C-alpha positions as a printed NumPy array, in Angstrom:
array([[-120.621,  -23.325,  215.993],
       [-118.992,  -21.049,  213.45 ],
       [-121.16 ,  -19.541,  210.728],
       [-120.396,  -20.753,  207.233],
       [-118.792,  -18.181,  204.964],
       [-120.118,  -18.03 ,  201.424],
       [-118.412,  -17.035,  198.203],
       [-120.133,  -14.734,  195.753],
       [-121.134,  -17.693,  193.512],
       [-123.053,  -19.234,  196.422],
       [-124.684,  -15.928,  197.3  ],
       [-125.705,  -15.408,  193.668],
       [-127.311,  -18.869,  193.515],
       [-129.148,  -18.477,  196.81 ],
       [-130.341,  -14.917,  196.194],
       [-131.181,  -15.306,  192.504],
       [-129.075,  -12.255,  191.632],
       [-126.048,  -12.032,  189.374],
       [-122.568,  -11.566,  190.818],
       [-122.412,   -8.251,  188.996],
       [-125.609,   -7.047,  190.689],
       [-124.306,   -8.089,  194.113],
       [-121.057,   -6.188,  193.545],
       [-123.022,   -3.176,  192.311],
       [-125.201,   -3.179,  195.44 ],
       [-122.014,   -3.163,  197.506],
       [-120.554,   -0.351,  195.408],
       [-123.561,    1.954,  195.849],
       [-123.898,    1.145,  199.551],
       [-127.115,   -0.878,  199.6  ],
       [-125.266,   -4.011,  200.712],
       [-122.659,   -3.869,  203.453],
       [-119.275,   -4.988,  202.115],
       [-118.421,   -8.534,  203.205],
       [-115.254,   -9.73 ,  204.848],
       [-112.426,  -10.645,  202.527],
       [-110.017,  -13.534,  202.597],
       [-106.273,  -12.928,  202.56 ],
       [-106.458,  -13.38 ,  198.791],
       [-109.199,  -10.72 ,  198.482],
       [-112.126,  -13.104,  197.916],
       [-115.43 ,  -11.786,  199.225],
       [-116.714,  -13.893,  202.127],
       [-120.414,  -13.461,  202.814],
       [-122.686,  -14.578,  205.634],
       [-126.204,  -15.968,  205.356],
       [-127.434,  -12.551,  206.574],
       [-126.17 ,  -11.072,  203.292],
       [-128.271,  -13.581,  201.329],
       [-131.396,  -12.806,  203.369],
       [-130.823,   -9.082,  202.947],
       [-130.464,   -9.467,  199.167],
       [-133.73 ,  -11.402,  199.078],
       [-135.432,   -8.518,  200.9  ],
       [-134.052,   -6.076,  198.346],
       [-135.416,   -8.246,  195.537],
       [-138.863,   -8.301,  197.148],
       [-138.77 ,   -4.54 ,  197.629],
       [-137.869,   -4.01 ,  193.994],
       [-140.12 ,   -6.632,  192.4  ],
       [-143.153,   -6.822,  194.663],
       [-143.274,   -3.24 ,  195.88 ],
       [-141.933,   -1.795,  192.64 ],
       [-139.336,    0.342,  194.39 ],
       [-136.418,    1.889,  192.549],
       [-132.903,    1.353,  193.924],
       [-132.972,    4.859,  195.376],
       [-136.275,    4.086,  197.101],
       [-134.853,    0.765,  198.326],
       [-131.906,    2.637,  199.85 ],
       [-134.288,    5.073,  201.533],
       [-136.483,    2.215,  202.773],
       [-133.466,    0.319,  204.148],
       [-132.135,    3.423,  205.889],
       [-135.497,    3.949,  207.547],
       [-135.695,    0.263,  208.529],
       [-132.197,    0.384,  210.029],
       [-133.162,    3.493,  211.975],
       [-136.252,    1.731,  213.324],
       [-134.163,   -1.255,  214.427],
       [-131.698,    0.955,  216.28 ],
       [-134.603,    2.893,  217.826],
       [-136.13 ,   -0.368,  219.042],
       [-132.847,   -1.355,  220.674],
       [-132.573,    2.039,  222.377],
       [-136.201,    1.86 ,  223.496],
       [-135.561,   -1.454,  225.24 ],
       [-132.737,    0.199,  227.219],
       [-134.809,    3.232,  228.208],
       [-136.53 ,    3.109,  231.575],
       [-138.004,    6.578,  232.016],
       [-141.55 ,    6.888,  230.621],
       [-140.793,   10.32 ,  229.134],
       [-137.778,    8.944,  227.294],
       [-139.785,    5.943,  226.063],
       [-142.568,    8.22 ,  224.871],
       [-140.116,   10.405,  222.937],
       [-138.545,    7.34 ,  221.303],
       [-141.944,    5.947,  220.345],
       [-142.899,    9.299,  218.803],
       [-139.693,    9.248,  216.732],
       [-140.438,    5.697,  215.637],
       [-143.939,    6.717,  214.556],
       [-142.426,    9.499,  212.439],
       [-140.102,    7.031,  210.737],
       [-142.924,    4.553,  210.147],
       [-145.015,    7.375,  208.683],
       [-142.214,    8.042,  206.175],
       [-142.118,    4.379,  205.168],
       [-145.876,    4.267,  204.806],
       [-145.836,    7.475,  202.765],
       [-143.298,    5.934,  200.39 ],
       [-145.504,    2.863,  199.938],
       [-148.666,    4.95 ,  199.539],
       [-147.033,    7.017,  196.79 ],
       [-145.99 ,    3.834,  195.018],
       [-149.46 ,    2.299,  195.403],
       [-151.026,    5.472,  194.041],
       [-148.869,    5.248,  190.934],
       [-149.735,    1.572,  190.52 ],
       [-153.45 ,    2.326,  190.876],
       [-153.175,    5.068,  188.234],
       [-151.566,    2.626,  185.804],
       [-154.228,    0.037,  186.617],
       [-156.992,    2.558,  185.982],
       [-155.465,    3.5  ,  182.625],
       [-155.194,   -0.154,  181.608],
       [-158.78 ,   -0.912,  182.648],
       [-159.986,    2.121,  180.682],
       [-158.059,    1.032,  177.587],
       [-159.399,   -2.509,  177.901],
       [-162.974,   -1.22 ,  178.18 ],
       [-162.49 ,    1.038,  175.142],
       [-161.114,   -1.916,  173.17 ],
       [-164.098,   -4.075,  174.192],
       [-166.497,   -1.303,  173.205],
       [-164.763,   -1.017,  169.814],
       [-165.158,   -4.779,  169.286],
       [-168.863,   -4.467,  170.174],
       [-169.284,   -1.691,  167.596],
       [-167.51 ,   -3.768,  164.954],
       [-169.596,   -6.856,  165.726],
       [-172.871,   -4.923,  165.464],
       [-172.214,   -3.364,  162.068]])
């Protein structure tokens, strides 16, 4: 069964992104360029839609910038290729070396997330402090 090819309108609807954003992601290299029809129309696969959804989650839920998303995707791609190579390896020494490399890559991803979480926690702390100061000011006003 042949996979259905999608036009950019369909991809935009399914991913929740604008056509302009999708083209921009292609332009800066976050999204792999799709096939094109003879007339030059972009022809996407469902994998493109799923990938765009992952980017959206990374940006919105994790609060990553586009540069951080690119870094995260590069690391994820490297892990996937490492996993494929690991499956082919038969010598324990080679497997160990590959696993050590994978751990290094995972450490980089975790470091990126920890930095982001630290920044989020700092903002949260500031907001909680401001809220408490505002509540204390209301208390002072109410007791005058």
